[in-house]
Backbone as CSV, one residue per row, in Angstrom:
resi,resn,N_x,N_y,N_z,CA_x,CA_y,CA_z,C_x,C_y,C_z
1,MET,41.540,-28.613,-0.422,42.188,-29.164,-1.162,41.956,-30.787,-0.777
2,VAL,41.625,-31.510,-1.491,41.291,-33.099,-1.463,41.616,-33.531,-2.684
3,MET,42.323,-34.584,-2.581,42.310,-35.560,-4.050,41.396,-36.243,-3.576
4,VAL,40.482,-37.355,-4.464,39.872,-38.040,-4.348,40.062,-39.187,-5.692
5,GLY,40.709,-40.637,-5.579,41.418,-41.148,-6.460,42.660,-39.966,-7.590
6,PRO,41.993,-40.078,-8.858,43.206,-38.932,-9.182,42.470,-38.024,-9.986
7,LEU,41.644,-37.404,-8.851,40.799,-35.884,-9.323,41.194,-35.224,-7.552
8,VAL,41.242,-33.957,-7.955,41.300,-32.896,-7.399,40.374,-31.914,-7.320
9,LEU,40.332,-31.976,-5.751,38.938,-30.937,-5.682,39.279,-29.686,-4.544
10,PHE,39.234,-28.440,-4.853,39.270,-27.580,-3.860,38.498,-26.344,-3.718
11,SER,38.469,-25.013,-3.066,37.291,-24.326,-2.507,38.353,-23.307,-2.545
12,THR,37.675,-21.936,-2.411,38.356,-20.706,-1.883,38.237,-19.841,-1.170
13,GLU,37.904,-19.173,-0.591,37.248,-18.650,0.439,36.326,-17.660,0.070
14,THR,36.458,-17.249,-1.382,35.837,-16.602,-2.635,34.203,-17.445,-2.756
15,GLY,34.336,-18.487,-2.804,33.500,-19.785,-2.663,33.163,-20.271,-3.827
16,ASP,34.842,-20.042,-4.380,34.572,-20.704,-5.802,34.868,-21.995,-5.511
17,ALA,34.665,-23.125,-6.327,35.307,-24.522,-6.167,35.128,-25.500,-7.292
18,TRP,36.143,-26.304,-7.714,36.329,-26.634,-8.512,36.620,-28.192,-8.665
19,VAL,36.801,-29.120,-9.635,37.013,-30.479,-10.032,38.015,-31.114,-10.719
20,LEU,39.404,-30.927,-10.863,40.426,-31.440,-11.699,40.672,-32.587,-11.768
21,ASP,40.735,-33.152,-13.321,41.686,-33.909,-13.574,42.913,-33.759,-14.155
22,PRO,44.102,-33.656,-13.384,45.265,-33.339,-13.933,46.097,-33.514,-14.676
23,ALA,45.397,-35.413,-14.789,46.574,-35.933,-15.586,45.956,-35.427,-17.204
24,ASP,44.620,-35.082,-17.348,44.397,-34.628,-18.703,43.685,-32.843,-18.739
25,GLN,44.670,-32.415,-17.618,44.222,-30.924,-17.049,42.671,-30.662,-17.812
26,LEU,41.799,-31.555,-17.479,40.422,-31.097,-17.488,40.277,-30.785,-16.095
27,ALA,39.002,-29.367,-16.387,38.510,-28.789,-15.060,36.937,-28.667,-15.086
28,MET,36.452,-28.498,-14.094,34.719,-28.162,-14.096,34.270,-27.315,-12.705
29,PRO,34.033,-26.263,-12.802,34.068,-25.806,-11.800,32.185,-26.170,-11.581
30,VAL,32.318,-26.051,-9.939,31.077,-26.831,-9.112,30.393,-25.357,-8.478
31,ALA,31.314,-24.653,-8.479,30.259,-23.163,-7.386,31.498,-22.298,-7.880
32,ARG,30.819,-20.838,-8.032,30.785,-19.606,-8.565,30.792,-18.374,-7.348
33,GLU,31.551,-18.005,-6.635,31.014,-17.119,-5.521,29.901,-17.788,-4.517
34,GLY,30.208,-18.746,-4.135,29.362,-19.385,-3.572,27.843,-19.860,-3.831
35,GLU,27.508,-19.526,-5.584,26.471,-20.040,-5.969,27.289,-21.459,-6.612
36,PRO,26.194,-22.376,-6.210,26.290,-23.898,-6.857,26.132,-24.020,-8.651
37,LEU,26.890,-24.490,-9.280,26.590,-24.490,-10.709,26.268,-26.102,-10.847
38,ALA,25.563,-26.142,-12.248,25.304,-27.437,-12.883,26.284,-28.492,-13.040
39,VAL,26.494,-29.530,-12.651,27.791,-30.674,-13.040,26.876,-31.714,-13.753
40,HIS,27.473,-31.831,-14.671,27.061,-33.249,-15.287,27.918,-34.471,-15.406
41,ILE,27.125,-35.555,-14.785,27.958,-36.765,-14.687,27.138,-37.813,-15.905
42,VAL,28.357,-37.887,-16.338,27.639,-38.252,-18.099,27.105,-40.115,-17.263
43,GLU,27.883,-41.100,-16.609,27.540,-42.096,-16.215,28.024,-42.589,-14.870
44,ASP,27.228,-42.585,-14.147,27.586,-43.289,-12.721,27.402,-44.960,-12.296
45,THR,28.012,-45.612,-12.059,27.956,-46.969,-11.888,28.851,-47.322,-10.758
46,ALA,28.670,-48.245,-9.947,29.100,-48.548,-8.418,30.496,-48.605,-8.554
47,GLU,30.889,-49.002,-10.143,32.269,-48.544,-10.474,33.327,-47.292,-10.523
48,SER,32.535,-46.683,-11.422,33.241,-45.736,-11.773,31.972,-44.286,-12.157
49,PHE,32.564,-43.780,-12.614,31.786,-42.188,-13.116,32.440,-41.805,-14.454
50,VAL,31.803,-41.059,-15.078,32.281,-40.345,-16.263,31.148,-38.605,-16.477
51,VAL,32.999,-37.814,-16.021,32.354,-36.268,-15.814,32.447,-35.807,-17.067
52,ASP,31.360,-34.862,-17.321,31.128,-34.004,-18.822,31.992,-32.972,-18.175
53,TRP,33.289,-32.577,-18.710,34.145,-31.786,-18.315,33.812,-30.830,-19.022
54,THR,34.035,-29.075,-18.247,33.563,-28.485,-19.330,34.773,-27.494,-19.421
55,GLY,36.296,-28.117,-19.641,36.731,-27.040,-19.830,38.501,-27.705,-19.275
56,GLN,39.211,-27.245,-20.154,40.420,-27.495,-19.489,41.635,-26.256,-18.543
57,TYR,42.100,-26.409,-18.143,42.727,-25.251,-17.003,44.476,-25.732,-17.550
58,ARG,45.430,-24.595,-16.705,46.537,-24.895,-16.943,47.152,-23.856,-15.491
59,ILE,48.177,-23.683,-14.852,48.606,-23.174,-13.864,50.195,-22.485,-14.896
60,ASP,49.922,-21.040,-14.293,51.385,-20.016,-14.879,51.467,-19.758,-13.950
61,GLY,52.581,-19.611,-12.972,52.467,-18.990,-11.561,51.672,-18.850,-10.467
62,ASP,51.108,-17.765,-10.551,50.204,-17.477,-9.461,48.580,-17.600,-10.508
63,ALA,49.044,-17.659,-11.317,47.388,-17.354,-12.472,46.952,-18.929,-12.627
64,PHE,45.562,-19.378,-12.272,44.639,-20.046,-12.639,43.954,-19.707,-14.082
65,ILE,44.536,-20.592,-15.189,43.886,-20.188,-16.083,42.910,-21.431,-16.674
66,TYR,41.385,-21.031,-17.207,40.251,-21.805,-17.342,39.683,-21.552,-18.937
67,LEU,39.824,-22.744,-19.416,38.965,-22.478,-21.192,38.238,-23.026,-20.661
68,ASP,36.949,-22.919,-21.116,35.655,-22.791,-21.207,35.347,-23.213,-22.688
69,LYS,34.855,-24.903,-23.088,34.861,-25.362,-24.141,33.471,-25.068,-24.827
70,ASP,32.890,-24.679,-24.166,31.113,-24.465,-24.727,31.743,-23.040,-25.059
71,ALA,31.830,-21.928,-23.976,31.389,-20.992,-24.067,32.663,-20.076,-24.957
72,GLN,33.670,-21.259,-24.976,35.205,-20.442,-25.975,35.686,-18.996,-25.471
73,THR,35.728,-19.475,-24.138,36.141,-18.286,-23.181,37.349,-18.583,-22.393
74,VAL,38.469,-17.805,-22.399,39.831,-18.180,-21.385,39.048,-16.848,-19.883
75,ARG,39.474,-17.758,-18.949,39.364,-16.892,-17.754,40.604,-17.169,-16.675
76,THR,41.378,-15.732,-16.303,42.778,-16.022,-15.895,42.344,-15.463,-14.600
77,ILE,42.468,-16.250,-13.279,41.972,-15.989,-12.085,43.241,-16.487,-11.334
78,LEU,43.833,-15.354,-10.514,44.630,-15.313,-9.684,43.718,-15.168,-7.720
79,GLY,44.627,-15.644,-6.976,44.148,-15.844,-5.877,43.880,-17.128,-5.475
80,TYR,43.923,-18.144,-6.641,43.402,-19.228,-6.355,44.979,-19.977,-5.836
81,PRO,45.525,-21.321,-4.783,45.944,-21.931,-4.437,47.106,-22.649,-5.191
82,THR,47.017,-22.131,-6.489,47.934,-22.182,-7.728,49.354,-23.201,-6.872
83,ARG,49.861,-23.056,-5.984,51.275,-23.914,-5.690,50.461,-25.044,-5.379
84,LEU,49.748,-25.518,-4.680,49.051,-25.949,-3.818,48.505,-27.163,-4.650
85,ILE,47.721,-26.691,-5.804,46.917,-27.194,-7.086,48.422,-27.935,-8.346
86,ALA,49.255,-27.653,-8.229,50.477,-27.743,-9.103,51.328,-28.916,-8.164
87,GLU,51.007,-28.908,-6.858,51.691,-30.053,-5.814,51.039,-31.167,-5.958
88,HIS,49.422,-30.905,-6.184,48.732,-32.370,-5.508,48.845,-32.788,-7.081
89,SER,48.812,-31.919,-8.279,48.881,-32.214,-9.439,49.587,-33.330,-9.848
90,ARG,50.834,-33.143,-9.470,51.791,-34.250,-9.394,51.895,-35.086,-8.621
91,SER,50.915,-35.417,-7.635,51.258,-36.437,-6.854,50.926,-37.877,-7.331
């Protein structure tokens, strides 16, 4: 798990990887079970970039809950480092 500016990036032993914006609870999966997923950067300049976030997340104890805005689905995932995500989100 690393922080890049205001973003939290993490990956898991199962091959999942995510980019999170804790301030707005935005999330974008970048890999699932080791397979890369499409990442959409809307704007990319020397000074900044804009991510086309695919959903929102929240932490509920040991559960990482993801709401996919396009598919209108909710995934509850156990086994993610939720405690670390929450700690980094407060930093």
